[in-house]
C-alpha positions in Angstrom: 1.1 20.9 30.9 5.0 21.3 30.8 6.3 22.3 27.4 7.4 19.3 25.5 5.2 16.7 27.2 2.0 15.8 25.3 -1.2 16.1 27.3 -1.8 12.4 27.2 1.5 11.6 28.6 1.2 14.4 31.2 -2.1 13.1 32.3 -0.8 9.6 32.6 2.2 10.7 34.8 -0.1 12.9 37.0 -2.3 9.9 37.6 0.6 8.1 39.2 1.4 10.9 41.7 0.3 10.5 45.3 0.5 6.8 45.6 2.3 4.7 48.1 5.8 5.2 46.3 7.4 7.9 44.3 6.5 8.1 40.6 8.8 5.9 38.4 7.4 4.9 35.0 7.7 4.6 31.3 4.8 5.9 29.3 4.3 4.7 25.7 1.8 6.4 23.2 0.1 4.2 20.5 -0.8 7.3 18.5 2.8 8.4 18.1 3.8 4.8 17.1 1.3 4.8 14.3 2.1 8.3 13.1 5.8 7.7 13.0 5.4 4.4 11.2 3.2 6.0 8.6 5.7 8.7 8.1 8.5 6.2 7.6 6.5 4.1 5.2 5.7 7.3 3.2 9.4 7.9 2.8 10.2 4.5 1.3 9.8 3.3 -2.3 6.5 1.9 -3.3 6.2 -1.8 -2.5 9.2 -1.7 0.0 8.8 -4.0 3.0 8.8 -2.2 6.4 9.8 -4.3 9.4 10.1 -3.3 13.0 13.5 -4.2 14.7 12.2 -5.2 18.0 15.5 -4.9 19.8 14.8 -1.2 20.2 11.7 -1.9 22.4 10.1 -5.2 23.1 7.2 -4.1 25.3 4.3 -6.4 24.1 1.9 -3.5 23.5 4.5 -1.6 21.6 5.2 -4.6 19.3 1.5 -5.4 18.9 0.7 -1.9 17.9 3.5 -1.7 15.3 2.7 -5.2 14.0 -0.7 -3.8 12.9 0.8 -1.0 10.9 4.1 -2.4 9.5 4.7 -5.4 7.4 6.5 -7.6 10.0 9.1 -7.7 12.7 12.8 -8.3 12.7 14.0 -10.4 15.7 17.5 -11.3 17.0 16.7 -13.9 19.7 14.4 -16.7 20.5 12.6 -14.5 23.0 12.0 -11.9 20.4 10.8 -14.4 17.9 8.2 -15.7 20.4 7.1 -12.1 21.1 6.7 -11.4 17.4 4.6 -14.4 16.8 2.4 -13.6 19.9 2.0 -10.1 18.5 0.7 -11.5 15.1 3.5 -10.2 13.0 2.7 -10.7 9.3 6.4 -11.5 8.4 9.3 -12.4 10.7 13.0 -12.1 9.8 15.5 -13.6 12.2 18.9 -12.0 12.3 21.9 -11.6 14.6 24.9 -13.8 15.4 25.2 -16.9 17.6 21.8 -18.5 16.8 21.4 -21.8 18.6 19.9 -24.9 17.1 16.8 -24.4 19.2 16.4 -20.8 18.0 16.8 -21.9 14.4 14.2 -24.7 14.9 11.8 -22.1 16.4 12.5 -19.8 13.4 11.7 -22.7 11.0 8.5 -23.6 12.9 7.4 -19.8 12.7 8.0 -19.7 9.0 10.7 -17.0 9.5 13.2 -16.0 6.9 16.7 -16.3 8.4 19.5 -14.0 7.8 22.5 -16.3 8.2 25.8 -15.1 9.5 28.2 -17.7 8.5 28.8 -21.0 6.6 28.5 -23.0 9.8 25.2 -21.3 10.7 24.0 -22.0 7.1 24.8 -25.7 7.4 23.2 -25.9 10.9 20.0 -24.2 9.5 19.9 -26.8 6.7 20.0 -29.7 9.2 17.2 -28.1 11.3 15.0 -27.5 8.3 15.5 -31.0 6.9 14.6 -32.5 10.3 11.4 -30.5 10.2 10.6 -31.6 6.6 10.6 -28.1 5.2 12.7 -25.9 3.0 13.5 -22.6 4.7 14.1 -19.2 3.0 17.5 -17.7 3.9 19.6 -14.7 3.1 23.4 -14.3 3.5 24.4 -11.3 5.6 27.3 -9.7 3.9 30.0 -7.4 5.4 31.1 -5.4 2.3 34.4 -3.5 2.7 32.8 -0.6 0.9 29.3 -1.2 2.4 29.7 1.1 5.4 27.7 4.2 6.6 28.5 6.8 9.2 26.6 6.2 12.6 27.1 5.5 16.2 27.7 1.7 15.7 29.3 0.5 12.4 28.5 -3.1 11.6 29.8 -3.3 8.0 32.6 -1.7 6.2 34.9 -2.5 9.1 35.9 -5.7 10.8 33.0 -6.8 13.0 31.5 -10.1 14.1 28.5 -9.5 11.7 28.0 -11.3 8.4 30.1 -13.1 5.9 33.2 -11.3 4.4 32.4 -10.3 0.8 35.6 -12.1 -0.3 34.0 -15.4 0.8 30.7 -14.9 -0.6 31.2 -17.2 -3.6 32.1 -20.1 -1.2 29.0 -19.4 0.9 26.7 -19.3 -2.1 28.2 -22.6 -3.4 27.6 -24.3 0.0 24.0 -23.1 0.0 23.5 -24.6 -3.5 24.2 -28.0 -2.1 21.8 -27.8 0.9 18.4 -29.2 0.3 16.8 -27.7 3.3 17.7 -24.0 2.4 16.6 -21.8 -0.4 18.9 -18.9 -0.8 16.8 -15.8 -1.8 19.2 -12.9 -1.4 21.3 -10.8 0.9 21.2 -8.9 4.1 23.3 -5.7 4.1 22.5 -3.9 7.5 25.5 -1.7 8.0 24.9 0.8 10.8 23.0 2.0 13.9 21.9 5.6 14.4 22.9 7.3 11.2 21.5 10.9 11.1 22.4 11.7 7.4 19.3 10.8 5.4 20.9 11.8 2.1 23.8 9.5 2.7 21.4 6.7 3.8 19.4 7.0 0.5 22.8 6.7 -1.3 23.6 3.6 0.7 20.2 2.0 -0.2 20.7 2.7 -3.9 24.2 1.2 -3.8 23.2 -1.8 -1.7 20.3 -2.7 -4.1 22.6 -2.4 -7.1 25.4 -4.4 -5.4 22.9 -7.2 -4.5 21.5 -7.6 -8.0 25.0 -7.5 -9.4 26.2 -10.1 -6.9 23.2 -12.4 -7.7 24.3 -12.3 -11.3 27.9 -13.1 -10.5 27.2 -16.0 -8.2 24.0 -17.4 -9.8 21.6 -16.4 -7.1 18.1 -15.5 -8.2 17.7 -12.5 -6.1 14.3 -12.1 -4.5 15.2 -10.3 -1.2 17.5 -7.4 -0.5 17.5 -6.4 3.2 19.2 -2.9 3.7 18.6 -3.0 7.4 17.7 0.0 9.5 19.9 2.5 11.2 17.6 5.6 11.0 19.0 7.8 13.7 17.8 10.0 16.5 19.7 12.9 18.0 18.8 12.8 21.8 20.7 15.8 22.9 20.9 18.1 19.9 18.9 19.7 17.1 19.8 17.2 14.3 17.2 14.9 12.9 17.0 12.1 10.3 15.0 13.9 7.6 12.5 11.5 6.2 11.7 13.9 3.4 15.4 13.9 2.3 15.4 10.2 2.4 12.2 10.1 0.2 13.8 12.4 -2.3 16.9 10.3 -2.4 15.0 7.2 -3.1 12.5 8.7 -5.5 14.2 7.5 -8.6 15.1 4.0 -7.2 13.9 1.2 -9.6 13.4 -2.0 -7.7 13.6 -5.0 -10.1 10.4 -7.1 -10.5 10.1 -9.8 -8.0 12.6 -8.3 -5.5 11.5 -7.5 -1.9 13.5 -4.4 -0.8 13.4 -4.7 3.0 14.0 -1.9 5.6 14.1 -2.8 9.3 14.3 0.3 11.4 13.9 0.2 15.2 15.0 3.3 17.0 13.2 5.9 14.8 10.0 4.0 15.0 9.8 4.0 18.8 12.1 6.7 20.2 9.5 9.5 20.2 6.7 7.3 21.4 8.2 6.7 24.9 8.8 8.9 28.0 10.7 8.0 31.2 9.2 9.7 34.3 10.8 9.8 37.7 9.9 11.7 40.9 12.6 13.8 42.6 13.3 12.3 46.1 15.8 14.9 47.1 17.4 18.2 46.0 20.8 19.2 47.4 23.9 21.2 46.8 27.3 19.5 47.0 30.7 21.1 46.4 29.2 23.8 44.3 26.7 21.8 42.1 23.0 21.2 42.4 21.7 17.6 42.4 18.2 16.3 41.9 18.1 12.7 43.1 15.4 10.5 41.5 13.5 7.4 42.3 14.9 5.8 39.3 18.1 6.2 37.2 20.4 4.4 34.7 19.3 1.0 35.8 16.0 1.9 34.1 17.2 4.3 31.4 20.9 3.4 30.6 21.2 5.1 27.2 22.6 8.4 28.4 25.3 6.7 30.6 26.1 4.2 28.0 26.6 6.8 25.2 28.0 9.5 27.4 25.6 12.3 26.7 23.2 14.4 28.8 19.5 13.6 28.1 17.2 16.7 28.2 14.3 16.7 30.6 11.2 18.7 31.5 9.7 19.3 34.9 6.2 18.4 35.8 5.4 20.4 39.0 3.7 18.5 41.8 1.8 20.8 44.2 1.5 18.5 47.1 4.1 18.1 49.8 3.3 15.6 52.5 6.0 16.6 55.1 5.7 19.2 58.0 9.0 20.9 57.0 10.4 23.0 54.3 10.5 21.6 50.7 14.0 21.6 49.2 14.1 23.4 45.9 16.5 25.0 43.4 15.7 28.0 41.3 17.2 29.4 38.1 20.3 27.2 38.2 22.0 24.3 36.5 21.1 20.9 38.0 22.5 17.4 37.6 19.7 14.8 37.5 21.0 11.6 39.1 19.6 8.2 40.1 19.2 6.1 43.2 22.2 3.8 42.6 25.3 3.6 44.8 27.6 4.7 41.9 28.7 8.2 40.7 28.0 7.0 37.2 24.2 7.0 37.8 23.7 10.3 35.9 21.0 11.0 33.4 21.7 14.7 32.7 24.3 17.2 33.8 24.0 21.0 34.0 20.5 21.6 32.6 19.2 24.9 33.8 15.8 24.8 35.4 13.4 27.7 36.5 12.4 25.7 39.5 12.8 22.1 40.6 11.6 20.8 44.0 11.7 17.6 45.8 8.5 15.9 45.0 8.3 17.2 41.4 8.5 14.7 38.5 11.2 15.0 35.8 10.2 13.5 32.3 12.7 12.5 29.8 11.4 12.5 26.2 12.6 10.3 23.3 12.9 7.4 25.7 11.0 4.8 23.7 14.0 3.2 22.1 16.9 1.4 23.8 15.6 2.6 27.2 14.3 0.0 29.5 15.4 -2.8 27.1 19.2 -2.2 27.4 19.2 -1.3 31.1 20.6 -3.3 34.1 17.2 -3.8 35.7 18.3 -5.8 38.7 21.2 -3.8 40.0 20.6 -3.2 43.6 17.2 -4.8 43.3 15.2 -1.6 43.2 11.5 -1.9 42.1 11.0 -1.8 38.4 9.2 1.3 36.8 5.5 1.2 36.0 4.7 0.6 32.3 1.8 2.7 31.1 0.5 2.5 27.6 -1.9 5.3 26.4 
């Protein structure tokens, strides 16, 4: 077994070698999903609601496994909503901008709580709910000027398309009070993606809860729901980590008022370590002073390194068989750029990683590929076959 690849995953990849086509696959591990979810829950205050933000990985088996061990699923589209319902999610929260009337109707039919993004969306939700003869729970997503948090993608504390400006919150609450199809239960304050500072994140949660309770008092909202979002980060290329023990310590003294649901909705941290992207080396060659390993695969399957501009570490799974009657290309004790099969020089997964030995026919495996891997990639560019999806 190569160092860094769990035996279950290595065995799954090895089982794909020797078929009609080079190996190209995602492997997801249910055991890791359950273990990470348990660790995250243990870091949260007692009684906190833990949702899985499906945008990180929507594979049906991944969603179904997490639905068994968390409290519900956060979705951001009609397709995700349908997948959450199919997975048996205990609770569903529908967030995100640009919800259509059809999506709002599906959310109402599913009994989802809706995080509304604007006055217009609030009014449209009311029409849909009244047409269905129900009253739907809703929360207002608020972009607070002082509600930001460091991370790769800021969604609050700066001008973004997300949520209602805090300065207009009184107006939004007043509109909600006059809508018979909507029951306003609180606020959504999701602020960031991929924050690695657990201590800062704990301070953010404490501040967000205090702000929500105070805002409820100012505007006459009986606060039952405070959604502090997710944003627990993953360092793909370095040694930093989001320290759950630090988060737990920072939240240890937090007092959640009776009757208030404090909701967390992480995605990335729950699934990143449960996924591996494996691709077989089709060619090894040296061009203008650099070694290249060319894969059956690439950024059309695993776009995150190219999208974020970093080099994703990999390990080599040696494959002993070589089916051709000529020498096997290889590189030893050298830095290698691992690239994909697309007709673009931007199809690069990792630059300059030193390998002991890498041969055509070996398989490279990228860990921490369970979040924002396949789901954000441009699958159909050049119409290459999709990777296999293996769940162990």
